[in-house]
Steps between C-alpha positions, in 0.01 A plus 500: 500500500294708251770771510772246430318357198440849362865592538611183320264571209626857469862383518441241229337755273768767543817296531404172332573145598876571487476714812360214704771274364769753592366523852523123537854497368619771738349310791684184394834668453490682832525178696578142403301382801181687411546384142509140617173544685300647214650386170306176474192711436643680198735345244599847374678588825871579500786520745824699484831322554866596479671354196784590261474656157712437190775723641505290817360788703242450774151612401147481633309265273125455490402140430172306507423371845494118520592452130368184345724476191877518553774497238837387636836598352698472824570175682543656845152651478355171378670331794332737748160474332529121500593495869202723582264265319426738213642289219158426355482866391795462259383532138841543333850397608860536385704190427731375775695191599442541874380161623247604762321733256470250217131437570438846351747469215382156388129569539265641238568853625614700193868584472554876475876513447799479731618698801723693257263549206124529509278390214278807497233346280477197728483723809218700344316186394478369857318819607674548836378725778863545610844403369797409722854559374855497633808708424583329172183644347533857629551629146164350399315666787332774293384262226360252750328783689289563191345158559448501879658644816854365536612395848880508502645372827867443569766426759654812650845383604547804725191391691595134474336192353295416809347845543443535126307174490303606808407826324406320179279256690328796667448669165350193336286407801361855506395464138295193590383598847679214680733699722419298812572168330839628382603674821722230657646332193852633558529407868673167440741658254605757759604225741688313229692814405590547866645147520703552182620841621628351822702249299634761255613747764871576456532291182576623148408381154520564130167479320504441128320400187643252249411565138663408168798349676571811709456589865335837563520653847173627650479781755211578733305693238318226313474124465594293805529817710314318778826322589667828587220733600267285708698188581807707571803342335763768437483520122855541372371598156330826601808702410399486132490850353208426270153361565485122517123463515453342156771242435775619731857596411718243328787400728808287451552191709817671625266759655330225699837363610610847608186553709517143637143505633369269768191429287418522129135513391447407136194566283507299176335734249541260209304234688243760604416587142570149362787608273558214260845339519618715791740362759374458852616759751687234696712413197596864459560583865700201614824580323853495639482863613168489684590165653778680686259726691382447856142482374576195285728331754233527769217388276341844501421555134122526495340424163149642524291193422211678328662759273183549294317616812782733607531645152138538388270480804682684780226691677250217524390332824563144384821626339623645829435169674705319235780757504540486877489120488782500242718687749379327817568157352861592425603695808273400789466125447 
């Protein structure tokens, strides 16, 4: 014991307090599990996670372990934090019209911008330990990183929505040392996807987004990709030569008639972002051309009932429940 004390004194004198701190940090980053066991004793401890940077590249990011002050500029991340019971850590939040997250938006938690534009002064004023963002704020990554570590999580459509959410839950639970509590969250979703996949086998669909009076076809590389990738409808719109991940490719209604899909899935973007004076998707879709398709004749045009969730919160746990329910209600019941 005397030797150990002597060594610590010598180390402190020669390397300074920073050396001890560095040793603690390296211990925390080497293993999320060991970090969970010891972090409660030292608020300066950190953990390393995999996140994205402003170029949307995967990086190793060192963040405070069990952060107490969280700034939220991404609704999917807020959704996960809320589900995990960590909502009381939120000290700044972006505006949103998503119903099930309104307790944060309408509370006295300071507004720090939108999911597309951060108010940097407001973010700084809330003194966050970490900041969560989504893809719309990738260009602000470097500026926000000057304030606090930026956790940028996303949906990797190659991996799929389900696996991406599973990974994001693991990342967030590791930050807070609650891996065991989060371990089985996705089990029910796996069985629901299986049931939908069995129904979709051998069936085709066009998936699209209605905006400004137009119908834009979506492939399997972005929004609503769960219908094609995990659920398994043959997506007749994947032949598009350009990426459709943002707002899709504008298509004529003649295109829909030519493809004559068995199902049409419709995301109403104007409703999702509350565009003033916009027509409802149903008014736009149910024209004389579309009404001649098998999808319309058989009652298989599926208007996704919660477009705001699909458009701005895809990647959340509650959001996934709502999204699957939107589809289950229309095709399984």
